[in-house]
C-alpha positions in Angstrom: -24.9 -36.5 8.1 -27.8 -36.3 5.7 -30.4 -38.6 7.1 -32.3 -40.9 4.7 -35.7 -39.5 5.8 -34.8 -35.9 5.0 -35.6 -34.9 1.4 -35.2 -31.6 -0.4 -38.0 -30.1 -2.4 -37.9 -29.9 -6.2 -37.5 -26.1 -5.9 -34.5 -26.4 -3.7 -32.9 -28.8 -6.1 -33.6 -26.6 -9.2 -32.2 -23.6 -7.3 -28.8 -25.3 -7.8 -29.1 -25.1 -11.6 -26.4 -22.8 -13.3 -28.9 -21.5 -15.9 -32.4 -21.8 -17.2 -31.4 -24.4 -19.9 -29.9 -26.7 -17.2 -33.0 -26.3 -15.1 -35.2 -27.4 -18.0 -33.0 -30.2 -19.0 -32.6 -31.5 -15.5 -36.4 -31.5 -14.9 -36.8 -33.9 -17.8 -34.3 -36.3 -16.2 -36.1 -36.2 -12.8 -38.0 -39.4 -13.5 -37.0 -43.0 -13.1 -37.1 -43.8 -16.8 -33.4 -43.0 -17.8 -32.0 -44.1 -14.4 -30.6 -47.4 -13.1 -28.4 -48.4 -10.2 -29.6 -45.4 -8.1 -29.0 -45.3 -4.4 -28.2 -43.1 -1.4 -26.7 -43.5 2.1 -26.7 -41.8 5.4 -23.3 -40.3 4.8 -24.9 -37.8 2.3 -24.1 -39.5 -1.0 -26.5 -40.0 -3.9 -25.5 -41.9 -7.0 -27.0 -43.4 -10.2 -26.4 -44.4 -13.8 -28.2 -42.3 -16.5 -28.8 -43.5 -20.0 -27.4 -41.1 -22.6 -26.6 -41.1 -26.3 -23.6 -43.5 -26.0 -23.4 -47.2 -25.2 -22.4 -46.6 -21.6 -24.6 -44.8 -19.1 -23.2 -41.7 -17.4 -22.0 -42.2 -13.9 -23.4 -39.5 -11.6 -22.7 -39.0 -7.9 -23.5 -36.1 -5.6 -22.0 -35.4 -2.2 -24.6 -33.7 -0.1 -22.5 -33.5 3.1 -20.0 -31.0 1.7 -19.6 -27.9 3.9 -19.8 -25.6 0.9 -23.0 -27.1 -0.5 -23.5 -30.1 -2.8 -20.5 -31.3 -4.8 -20.9 -33.2 -8.1 -19.2 -35.7 -10.4 -20.6 -36.9 -13.7 -18.9 -38.8 -16.6 -20.8 -36.7 -19.1 -18.9 -34.1 -21.2 -20.8 -31.1 -19.8 -18.8 -28.3 -18.3 -21.8 -27.0 -16.2 -21.9 -27.6 -12.5 -24.2 -29.2 -11.7 -24.9 -30.8 -15.0 -28.4 -31.9 -16.0 -27.8 -35.4 -14.9 -26.8 -34.3 -11.4 -30.0 -32.2 -11.2 -32.1 -35.0 -12.5 -30.6 -37.4 -10.0 -31.3 -35.0 -7.1 -34.9 -34.4 -8.4 -35.4 -38.2 -8.4 -33.9 -38.4 -4.9 -36.2 -35.6 -3.7 -39.2 -37.9 -4.3 -39.6 -40.0 -1.1 -38.8 -43.6 -1.8 -37.7 -43.1 -5.4 -34.0 -43.6 -4.6 -33.4 -46.6 -2.3 -30.9 -46.7 0.5 -27.8 -48.8 -0.2 -24.1 -49.2 -0.4 -22.3 -46.9 -2.8 -20.6 -48.6 -5.8 -16.8 -48.5 -6.1 -16.8 -45.7 -8.7 -18.8 -43.4 -6.4 -16.8 -44.4 -3.2 -13.5 -43.6 -4.9 -14.6 -40.1 -5.8 -16.2 -39.4 -2.4 -13.3 -40.7 -0.4 -10.7 -38.9 -2.6 -12.3 -35.5 -2.3 -12.9 -35.8 1.5 -9.3 -36.8 2.0 -8.1 -33.8 -0.1 -10.4 -31.5 2.0 -8.9 -32.9 5.2 -5.3 -32.4 3.9 -6.2 -28.8 2.9 -7.6 -28.1 6.4 -4.4 -29.5 8.0 -2.2 -27.5 5.6 -4.2 -24.3 6.5 -3.7 -25.0 10.2 0.0 -25.5 9.7 0.3 -22.3 7.7 -1.5 -20.2 10.3 0.8 -21.4 13.1 4.0 -20.7 11.1 3.2 -17.0 10.7 2.7 -16.9 6.9 4.3 -14.4 4.7 6.7 -11.6 5.7 4.5 -9.0 7.5 7.0 -6.2 6.6 6.8 -7.0 2.9 3.0 -7.2 3.1 3.0 -3.7 4.7 5.1 -2.3 2.0 2.8 -3.8 -0.7 -0.2 -2.3 1.1 1.5 1.1 1.3 2.3 1.1 -2.5 -1.3 0.1 -3.3 -2.6 2.9 -1.1 -0.5 5.4 -2.9 -1.8 4.2 -6.3 -5.4 4.4 -5.0 -4.8 7.9 -3.7 -3.5 9.0 -7.1 -6.5 7.5 -8.8 -9.0 9.1 -6.4 -7.3 12.5 -6.9 -7.5 12.1 -10.7 -11.2 11.1 -10.4 -11.9 14.2 -8.3 -10.5 16.3 -11.1 -12.7 14.4 -13.7 -15.8 15.1 -11.6 -14.9 18.8 -11.2 -14.4 19.1 -15.0 -17.8 17.5 -15.6 -19.7 19.8 -13.3 -17.8 22.9 -14.6 -18.7 22.0 -18.2 -22.3 21.1 -17.4 -24.0 17.7 -17.2 -25.2 18.0 -20.9 -21.5 17.4 -21.9 -21.8 13.9 -20.5 -24.6 13.0 -22.9 -22.7 14.5 -25.9 -19.4 12.7 -25.0 -20.9 9.3 -24.8 -19.6 6.3 -22.9 -16.0 6.4 -24.1 -14.5 8.9 -21.7 -16.1 7.1 -18.7 -14.6 3.8 -19.8 -11.2 5.4 -20.2 -11.5 6.9 -16.6 -12.6 3.5 -15.3 -9.5 1.9 -16.9 -7.4 4.5 -15.1 -9.0 3.4 -11.8 -8.2 -0.2 -12.6 -4.6 0.8 -13.1 -4.8 2.6 -9.8 -5.8 -0.8 -8.2 -9.2 0.7 -7.2 -11.8 -1.7 -8.7 -14.6 -0.3 -6.6 -14.0 3.2 -8.0 -13.8 1.7 -11.5 -17.2 0.0 -11.1 -18.9 3.2 -10.0 -17.4 5.1 -12.8 -18.8 2.6 -15.3 -22.2 3.0 -13.7 -21.9 6.8 -14.3 -21.2 6.2 -17.9 -24.6 4.5 -18.6 -26.8 7.0 -16.8 -27.0 9.6 -19.6 -28.7 6.9 -21.8 -31.0 5.6 -19.0 -34.1 7.7 -20.0 -35.9 10.7 -18.7 -34.6 12.3 -15.5 -31.0 11.1 -16.1 -29.4 14.4 -15.1 -30.8 14.1 -11.6 -29.6 10.5 -11.3 -26.1 11.4 -12.7 -25.7 14.3 -10.2 -26.7 12.0 -7.3 -24.2 9.3 -8.3 -21.5 11.9 -8.8 -22.1 13.2 -5.3 -21.8 9.7 -3.9 -18.6 9.1 -5.8 -17.2 12.4 -4.6 -18.1 11.4 -1.0 -16.2 8.1 -1.5 -13.2 9.9 -2.9 -13.1 12.3 0.0 -13.6 9.4 2.4 -10.5 7.7 1.0 -8.4 10.9 0.9 -9.3 11.7 4.5 -9.5 8.1 5.8 -7.0 8.8 8.7 -9.6 11.1 10.3 -12.5 8.6 10.1 -13.6 6.2 12.8 -12.1 2.8 12.2 -15.4 1.2 11.3 -16.2 3.8 8.7 -12.7 3.8 7.4 -13.0 0.0 6.9 -16.2 0.6 5.0 -14.4 3.1 2.7 -11.6 0.7 2.0 -14.1 -2.0 1.1 -16.1 0.3 -1.2 -12.9 1.5 -3.0 -12.1 -2.1 -3.7 -9.3 -3.0 -1.3 -9.4 -6.7 -0.3 -10.3 -7.6 3.3 -10.5 -10.7 5.4 -13.3 -12.1 7.6 -11.5 -11.4 10.9 -14.6 -11.1 13.1 -15.2 -13.6 15.9 -17.0 -16.8 14.7 -20.7 -16.7 15.3 -22.3 -20.2 15.8 -25.9 -20.4 14.8 -28.5 -22.3 12.8 -28.5 -20.3 9.5 -31.5 -20.3 7.3 -30.8 -19.9 3.6 -33.0 -17.0 2.7 -32.0 -16.4 -1.0 -29.4 -17.2 -3.6 -28.9 -15.5 -6.9 -26.2 -14.8 -9.5 -25.1 -11.7 -11.3 -22.6 -11.8 -14.1 -20.5 -9.6 -16.4 -18.0 -10.4 -19.1 -15.3 -11.4 -16.5 -17.0 -12.8 -13.4 -20.1 -14.5 -12.0 -21.0 -13.4 -8.5 -23.3 -15.4 -6.3 -25.0 -13.7 -3.4 -26.4 -15.9 -0.6 -28.4 -14.4 2.2 -28.4 -16.3 5.6 -30.5 -15.6 8.7 -29.5 -16.8 12.1 -32.4 -18.4 13.9 -31.1 -17.6 17.3 -29.0 -14.4 16.8 -31.6 -13.0 14.3 -28.6 -11.6 12.3 -28.7 -11.6 8.5 -25.4 -12.0 6.7 -24.3 -12.1 3.1 -22.0 -14.8 1.6 -20.3 -14.0 -1.7 -18.9 -16.6 -4.0 -17.3 -16.1 -7.4 -16.8 -18.0 -10.6 -15.0 -17.3 -13.9 -17.2 -15.9 -16.7 -19.5 -18.6 -17.9 -19.0 -20.9 -14.8 -21.2 -21.0 -11.7 -19.5 -20.4 -8.4 -18.8 -23.5 -6.3 -20.8 -22.4 -3.2 -24.4 -23.5 -3.6 -27.0 -23.4 -0.8 -30.6 -23.8 -1.9 -33.3 -21.7 -0.3 -35.1 -23.2 2.7 -32.2 -25.2 4.0 -30.7 -24.7 7.5 -27.0 -24.9 8.2 -25.6 -25.5 11.7 -22.4 -23.5 11.2 -20.2 -20.6 12.1 -19.8 -17.4 10.1 -17.2 -14.6 10.5 -17.9 -11.0 9.6 -15.9 -8.8 7.4 -14.7 -5.4 8.8 -16.7 -2.2 8.3 -19.5 -0.4 10.0 -22.8 -1.7 8.8 -21.2 -4.3 6.6 -23.2 -7.6 6.3 -20.8 -9.7 4.4 -19.5 -12.8 6.2 -17.5 -15.9 5.4 -18.8 -19.4 6.0 -16.7 -21.2 8.6 -16.9 -24.6 10.2 -20.1 -26.5 9.5 -21.3 -29.0 12.1 -24.0 -30.8 10.0 -25.0 -30.9 6.3 -27.7 -28.5 5.2 -31.2 -29.8 5.9 -34.7 -28.5 5.2 -36.5 -26.8 8.0 -39.9 -25.1 8.4 -38.5 -21.8 9.6 -39.1 -18.2 8.4 -37.6 -14.9 9.8 -39.7 -12.4 11.7 -41.2 -9.8 9.4 -41.7 -6.0 9.5 -44.0 -3.5 7.9 -43.2 -1.6 4.7 -42.7 1.6 6.7 -40.3 -0.2 9.1 -38.4 -1.6 6.1 -37.9 1.9 4.6 -36.8 3.2 8.0 -34.3 0.4 8.3 -32.7 1.3 5.0 -32.5 5.0 6.1 -30.8 4.0 9.4 -28.3 1.8 7.5 -27.2 4.7 5.3 -25.8 6.5 8.3 -23.2 3.7 8.6 -22.7 3.2 4.9 -23.8 6.1 2.6 -23.0 4.0 -0.5 -25.4 1.1 0.5 -27.7 0.1 -2.4 -30.1 -1.8 -0.3 -30.6 -3.8 3.0 -32.1 -7.3 3.5 -35.6 -7.1 4.9 -38.4 -9.6 5.5 -41.9 -8.0 5.0 -44.8 -9.5 6.9 -48.3 -9.7 5.6 -47.9 -7.8 2.3 -49.9 -8.2 -0.9 -48.5 -7.7 -4.4 -50.7 -5.2 -6.2 -50.5 -3.4 -9.5 -49.7 0.3 -9.4 -50.4 1.8 -12.8 -47.7 0.3 -15.1 -45.7 -1.0 -12.1 -46.2 -3.2 -9.0 -45.9 -2.7 -5.3 -46.1 -4.6 -2.1 -48.9 -3.2 0.1 -49.3 -3.7 3.8 -52.4 -5.9 4.4 -53.1 -4.1 7.7 -52.1 -0.5 6.7 -52.1 2.1 4.0 -48.4 2.0 3.1 -46.6 0.2 0.3 -43.1 -0.3 -1.2 -42.7 -0.1 -5.0 -40.9 -2.9 -6.7 -37.6 -2.1 -8.5 -37.6 -2.1 -12.3 -35.4 -5.2 -12.3 -38.0 -7.1 -10.1 -40.8 -6.1 -12.4 -39.1 -7.7 -15.4 -38.4 -11.1 -13.7 -40.6 -14.2 -13.9 -40.4 -14.3 -10.1 -43.0 -11.5 -9.9 -45.6 -13.8 -11.4 -44.7 -16.6 -9.0 -45.2 -14.1 -6.2 -48.6 -13.0 -7.5 -49.7 -16.6 -8.0 -48.5 -17.6 -4.5 -50.4 -14.6 -3.0 -53.6 -14.9 -5.0 -54.7 -11.6 -3.4 -53.9 -12.9 0.2 -51.1 -11.7 2.4 -47.7 -13.3 2.1 -44.3 -13.0 3.8 -41.6 -11.8 1.5 -37.8 -11.6 1.9 -35.8 -9.3 -0.3 -33.6 -6.2 -0.7 -35.0 -2.8 0.1 -33.2 0.3 -1.3 -33.6 3.6 -2.9 -34.8 2.1 -6.2 -37.6 0.1 -4.4 -37.9 -3.5 -3.2 -36.6 -6.6 -4.9 -38.5 -9.7 -3.7 -36.2 -12.8 -3.5 -38.2 -15.4 -1.5 -41.8 -15.7 -0.3 -43.8 -17.8 2.1 -47.6 -18.3 2.1 -49.4 -16.9 5.1 -50.3 -20.4 6.3 -47.6 -23.0 6.8 -45.7 -23.8 3.7 -42.2 -24.1 2.1 -40.2 -21.1 1.0 -40.6 -20.2 -2.7 -37.6 -18.8 -4.5 -38.4 -15.8 -6.7 -34.9 -15.5 -8.2 
C-alpha cells in the first residue's frame, strides 16, 4: 500500500509526463486553485475535481498501487496518458498536506474496483492458461522453423548486398543515396528479421552524417556482417551467444530466467520514438543483488507506453531475465508493494573502470551499443566545443555523446554540480557517455536528466 506519509517529489511526478507540453500544462495545475474535492487514501488512490472550460469539473483519479506504475482516469477529452489534470493532481498530492486523507467518492471507487477486479481475472486466466499447456507445441515449432528459413534467406541476401558495396567501393553508397538501403531494409522486414532491417536503415544514413563517414560505414558493415555470419552459423555457437544473435536479428524471446526478488531502484526512464512505435527504457538496480536490468515497454506511435516508473522510486518486486549472454533486459514480475521513494543510490566507479566495463561486455555481445554505469565523483567540464565527465580524483574523463550534448539535461547536470563532484548514472558506449540521472555529492534526491 501507498502510505499517507510517503510523498513523491515534483520531479518524480513530472517524469510521468508523455511530452514537454504535458509537463508544462500539468505544472500550471499543480496548485490548489482549480481543484476541489481532492483526497487520498492508504490504498494508493488520489482523486479530485478540476475546473475546466465546461460547466462540470473534470473527474480525475490516479491509482498509485498498480504494479505497472500509476494508472489514470480523467473525464477530460485528452488522449494523453497521463493528461495534464492527472499530472496536476499528483503535483498537488506531492505537497505534504495539500491533499487530505479521506474516503474515495463513488465515481473514483467504481473505476478503481473495476480495474483491480479485471486485473485479478487476468491473472487467474493466465494461471489457467499456463496449466493447460497453451498452444500446440508442434505447430509452434513448425512456425519457428519457417521463420528461421526466411531469416536465413534474408541474411544470405544481405551478405551479397554488403559484398557488392565493398566490391564497388564505399563512395558508391554516397552516390546512391538512401533509397537502396530502404529497399534492402524492406526485404529484411519481409524476411521477418526486424533487427537486421533496423541496422540496414542505420547504414543508410551514415553517408550523410558528416566527415569521417566512410570509417563509420565500414565499422557498421563489419558488425552487420558479423551478425549475419552469427545467424548463418548459429548451430556452432554456445547457447548463450546463439540466444544473443537471435535477439539481435529480431526474433522474439520470452523472459524465462528464474525470478529474482529484490528492492529495485528506478535509475532512469526515457522514451525513443519513430513513425511506428514509442519505446520506453527503464533502468532498475537491485539494492541487494547489485544487478542492473532493463525494462522495455512499447506504445503505438503518438501514445506513451503504459509502464511508468519515476526515477528515485524503489519497487519490492521480482524480475525475470531474457535469454542471451550479457543481455540485461528483464520483465517485471510480481510486485509486493507499490513504488515508494527511497534515499538510495548505486555504488559508483571511475571513468576508466566504466570504459573497461563496456569493453568486457563486448566479448559477450559484440553489437552492444552501451552498458549501464554509475560514475562516482565526476565533474562535468567543457572540452573545446564538447563536454566531458572528468574524475575528481584522477586525470581521466569520458566524453559525452553528441545526443547528450544537445539535451537540456546537460545544463541541469552542470547546475547540480556547480563545479563540485556528483554521482551520475548513464549509458557508456563507443560514442561516449549519456548521463541519465545524477545525485549531488552530499545527501539529496535523484535528478532526472532525460
